C-alpha positions in Angstrom: 12.9 13.6 0.8 11.7 16.0 -1.9 9.5 15.2 -4.8 11.0 16.0 -8.2 10.0 15.9 -11.9 11.6 13.6 -14.4 13.8 16.5 -15.8 15.0 17.3 -12.2 15.7 13.6 -11.7 17.8 13.6 -14.8 19.6 16.7 -13.6 20.4 14.9 -10.3 21.8 12.0 -12.2 24.1 14.4 -14.1 25.2 16.6 -11.2 25.2 14.2 -8.2 25.6 10.9 -9.8 28.2 11.8 -12.5 29.5 14.9 -10.9 29.9 13.7 -7.3 29.9 10.0 -8.1 27.2 9.3 -5.4 24.7 6.5 -5.6 21.1 7.7 -6.1 17.7 6.1 -5.1 14.5 7.2 -6.8 11.1 6.3 -5.4 7.8 6.7 -7.2 4.4 5.2 -7.9 4.1 2.5 -10.7 4.3 3.9 -14.2 5.6 7.4 -13.3 8.6 7.2 -15.7 11.5 6.3 -13.4 13.1 3.7 -15.6 12.5 5.6 -18.8 14.0 8.7 -17.2 17.1 6.9 -16.3 17.5 5.5 -19.8 17.1 8.9 -21.2 19.7 10.3 -18.8 22.1 7.6 -19.9 21.6 8.4 -23.6 22.1 12.2 -23.0 25.3 11.5 -21.0 26.6 9.0 -23.6 26.7 6.3 -20.8 26.4 2.6 -21.2 23.2 1.5 -19.4 23.3 -1.8 -17.4 19.7 -2.5 -16.4 19.5 -5.0 -13.6 16.0 -5.9 -12.2 16.9 -7.1 -8.7 13.4 -8.6 -8.2 14.4 -11.3 -10.7 17.9 -12.0 -9.3 19.2 -14.4 -6.8 22.2 -13.5 -4.7 24.4 -15.9 -6.7 23.5 -14.0 -9.8 25.4 -11.0 -8.5 28.0 -12.8 -6.3 28.9 -15.4 -8.9 29.3 -19.2 -8.9 31.8 -20.9 -6.5 34.1 -23.2 -8.4 36.7 -25.6 -6.7 40.2 -25.1 -7.7 43.1 -27.6 -8.1 44.8 -26.3 -4.9 41.7 -27.2 -2.8 40.4 -23.6 -2.5 37.4 -22.1 -4.1 37.1 -19.2 -6.6 34.0 -17.3 -7.4 33.4 -16.9 -11.1 31.9 -13.4 -11.6 28.7 -13.0 -13.7 29.3 -11.4 -17.1 26.2 -9.3 -16.7 27.9 -7.1 -14.1 30.4 -4.4 -14.9 33.2 -5.8 -12.7 36.8 -5.1 -13.5 38.2 -7.5 -16.1 34.8 -7.9 -17.9 35.5 -7.0 -21.5 31.8 -6.6 -22.3 31.8 -3.1 -20.8 33.3 0.2 -22.0 36.2 1.9 -20.2 36.0 5.2 -22.1 32.6 6.3 -21.1 30.4 6.3 -18.0 28.5 3.1 -17.0 25.1 3.5 -15.3 24.5 0.4 -13.2 20.7 0.7 -12.8 19.4 -1.4 -9.9 15.7 -1.3 -10.7 13.1 -2.7 -8.4 15.7 -2.8 -5.6 13.2 -2.8 -2.8 11.5 -5.8 -4.3 14.6 -7.9 -4.1 14.8 -10.9 -1.7 16.7 -10.2 1.6 19.7 -12.3 0.4 19.9 -10.3 -2.9 19.4 -7.0 -1.0 22.4 -8.0 1.2 24.6 -8.4 -1.8 23.3 -5.1 -3.2 24.3 -3.4 0.1 27.9 -4.3 -0.4 27.7 -3.4 -4.1 26.5 0.1 -3.3 28.5 0.6 0.0 31.9 -0.7 -1.2 31.5 -0.7 -5.0 32.3 -4.5 -5.0 30.9 -7.9 -4.2 33.4 -10.2 -2.5 36.6 -10.1 -4.5 34.8 -8.6 -7.6 35.2 -4.8 -7.8 33.1 -2.6 -10.1 34.9 -0.7 -12.8 36.0 2.8 -11.9 33.6 4.5 -14.3 30.4 2.9 -12.8 27.7 5.1 -11.3 25.1 3.3 -9.2 21.4 4.3 -9.6 18.5 2.5 -8.0 14.7 2.8 -8.2 11.7 1.2 -6.7 8.1 1.7 -5.9 6.9 3.3 -2.7 6.2 1.0 0.2 2.5 2.0 0.2 1.9 1.4 -3.4 0.7 -2.3 -3.1 3.6 -3.5 -5.2 5.9 -6.4 -4.2 8.3 -4.4 -1.9 10.4 -5.0 1.1 11.5 -2.4 3.6 14.9 -1.3 2.6 17.6 -2.0 5.2 18.5 1.2 7.1 22.3 0.8 6.2 21.5 0.4 2.6 19.1 3.3 2.5 21.7 5.5 4.3 24.1 5.1 1.5 21.8 6.6 -1.1 20.8 10.1 -2.0 17.0 9.8 -2.2 14.3 11.5 -4.2 10.6 10.8 -5.0 9.6 11.1 -8.7 6.3 12.9 -9.0 3.9 13.4 -11.9 4.4 16.5 -14.0 1.9 17.0 -16.9 3.9 19.6 -18.7 7.1 17.6 -18.6 5.3 14.5 -19.9 3.7 16.6 -22.7 7.1 17.8 -23.8 8.5 14.3 -23.8 5.3 12.9 -25.6 5.6 15.6 -28.3 9.3 14.7 -28.9 8.4 11.0 -29.0 5.9 11.5 -31.7 2.7 10.7 -29.7 -0.5 12.2 -31.3 -1.2 15.9 -30.6 -4.8 15.1 -29.4 -3.2 13.3 -26.5 -1.3 16.4 -25.5 -4.3 18.5 -25.9 -6.5 16.3 -23.8 -3.8 16.1 -21.1 -3.6 19.8 -20.9 -7.4 20.1 -20.7 -7.7 17.3 -18.1 -4.4 17.3 -16.2 -5.6 15.2 -13.2 -6.1 12.3 -15.5 -2.4 11.7 -16.3 -2.5 9.5 -13.2 -5.5 8.0 -11.5 -3.5 5.5 -9.4 -4.9 5.0 -5.9 -3.2 2.2 -3.9 -6.4 1.8 -1.8 -8.5 0.8 -4.9 -8.3 -2.7 -6.6 -8.4 -1.4 -10.1 -6.4 -3.4 -12.6 -6.3 -0.7 -15.2 -5.5 2.8 -14.2 -3.9 5.9 -15.8 -0.2 6.6 -15.4 2.3 8.2 -17.8 3.3 4.7 -18.9 -0.3 3.5 -19.7 -1.2 6.7 -21.4 1.8 6.3 -23.7 0.5 2.8 -24.6 -3.0 4.0 -25.0 -2.1 6.8 -27.4 0.1 4.5 -29.4 -3.0 2.3 -29.8 -5.1 5.4 -30.9 -2.4 6.4 -33.4 -2.4 3.1 -35.2 -4.5 3.6 -38.3 -4.7 -0.2 -38.8 -6.7 -0.8 -35.6 -10.6 -0.6 -35.7 -12.1 2.0 -33.5 -13.9 -0.6 -31.3 -10.6 -2.4 -30.7 -8.9 0.9 -29.9 -11.6 1.8 -27.3 -11.4 -1.6 -25.6 -7.6 -1.5 -25.6 -7.4 2.1 -24.3 -9.9 1.3 -21.5 -7.7 -1.8 -20.6 -4.7 0.4 -20.3 -5.9 3.6 -18.6 -9.2 2.6 -17.2 -12.8 3.0 -18.2 -13.2 6.6 -16.9 -10.1 8.2 -18.5 -10.8 6.3 -21.8 -14.5 7.5 -22.0 -13.4 11.1 -21.4 -10.7 10.9 -24.0 -13.1 9.5 -26.6 -15.4 12.4 -25.8 -12.5 14.7 -26.5 -12.0 13.0 -29.9 -15.3 14.5 -31.0 -14.1 18.0 -30.0 -10.9 17.5 -31.9 -12.7 16.5 -35.1 -14.7 19.7 -34.9 -11.5 21.9 -34.6 -10.9 24.8 -36.8 -8.6 23.8 -39.7 -5.1 25.1 -39.4 -5.2 26.2 -43.0 -8.1 28.5 -42.2 -6.3 30.0 -39.3 -3.2 30.6 -41.5 -5.4 32.3 -44.2 -7.3 34.5 -41.9 -5.7 34.8 -38.4 -7.5 38.0 -37.5 -11.0 37.1 -38.7 -11.4 33.4 -37.9 -13.8 32.7 -35.0 -12.2 32.0 -31.7 -13.2 28.7 -30.0 -15.6 29.1 -27.1 -15.5 25.7 -25.4 -12.5 25.0 -23.1 -11.8 21.7 -24.7 -11.8 23.2 -28.1 -9.4 26.0 -27.0 -6.9 23.4 -25.8 -7.3 21.4 -29.0 -6.6 24.4 -31.2 -3.7 25.5 -29.0 -1.9 22.2 -29.3 -2.7 22.0 -33.1 -1.1 25.5 -33.6 1.9 24.5 -31.6 2.5 21.5 -33.9 1.9 23.6 -37.0 4.1 26.6 -36.4 7.4 26.9 -38.2 9.7 29.9 -38.8 8.2 30.2 -42.3 4.5 30.3 -41.3 4.8 31.8 -37.8 3.4 35.2 -38.6 -0.3 34.4 -39.0 -0.3 31.9 -36.2 1.3 34.5 -33.9 -1.5 36.9 -34.8 -4.1 34.3 -33.9 -2.4 33.4 -30.6 -2.4 37.0 -29.5 -6.2 36.9 -29.7 -6.4 33.9 -27.4 -6.2 34.1 -23.6 -2.5 34.4 -22.5 -2.4 30.9 -20.9 -3.1 29.4 -24.4 -0.6 31.5 -26.1 2.2 30.7 -23.6 1.3 27.0 -23.8 1.5 27.0 -27.6 4.8 28.8 -27.8 6.4 26.6 -25.1 5.4 23.4 -26.9 6.3 24.8 -30.3 9.8 25.7 -29.1 10.4 22.3 -27.6 9.6 20.9 -31.1 11.6 23.5 -33.1 14.1 25.6 -31.3 14.5 27.8 -34.4 11.2 29.5 -33.5 13.0 31.3 -30.7 14.9 33.4 -33.3 11.8 34.7 -34.9 10.6 38.3 -34.4 7.1 37.1 -33.5 8.5 35.0 -30.5 10.7 37.9 -29.3 7.7 40.2 -29.3 5.5 37.7 -27.5 8.1 36.7 -24.9 8.7 40.3 -23.9 5.2 40.2 -22.3 5.9 37.0 -20.4 9.7 37.3 -19.9 9.7 35.4 -16.5 7.7 32.4 -17.9 10.0 31.9 -20.9 13.2 32.6 -18.9 12.2 29.8 -16.6 11.5 27.4 -19.6 
């Protein structure tokens, strides 16, 4: 199977899940963003998300409860958490994403029920609604998680992809989510630290997109003392990444003020250290607007091209109106291929 980024995963949900109505299975290391990516895809599609954590389910939770009838037969009462036909809790006029998370951590009995659900779009006499799309996710079998080998007939029903770690995609998401710019600058400076997960090591705290999100929210909380922030961040992403991040904080505090760049874009001294260049680049990307873009564009032209491209890409993700400025058009002519791909 191929390794895809979160944006490509979401595109697969749109084109293969919704377009071809085929069940999808996404694999990936802990904390890589699988669940969040599915939730975002549901929001973008205007779909109702039904999040089922199969590791917490018994087979009866999906099959329903047997109830004796007056005629001596047994009827199965369907659970109201599942979008079966006749369940008024679910919408008929928009897609429903039935998200079977942690599917390969389910017990064998529950996995057997999931097999019929995916294969036949029904469990026993209970049929899924016609607007249901089945999406599943789970950790890889070598990740030291609680996983069972997926039965071959169930695996063969899915279209599979592995979700990889993509720093740029995470930075775009982090910027849109309001995470502090220093986190984006550090991650562009030290890309390998977005994930330090190693299934061969017994570390309890390690860096992943999920734990970095938590750590940066701790950092952004002005009400938390610095010593508590440092301990909490180390407890989320691990001692090594946390120590490097706090070293970068010192760099960030020494950064050229954006007002100084805006006043004197041609004369202000360019940063020499690599960490400082990344810090300034991210700060510029978060400061540029269609109204003040002219001086910042002059400054970026003095930087190495990789920093100018990064600043423009992040700025455009934040404010699409920048694409219409003369400064961007002039800059993009030099790097037409890069911006066309973006």
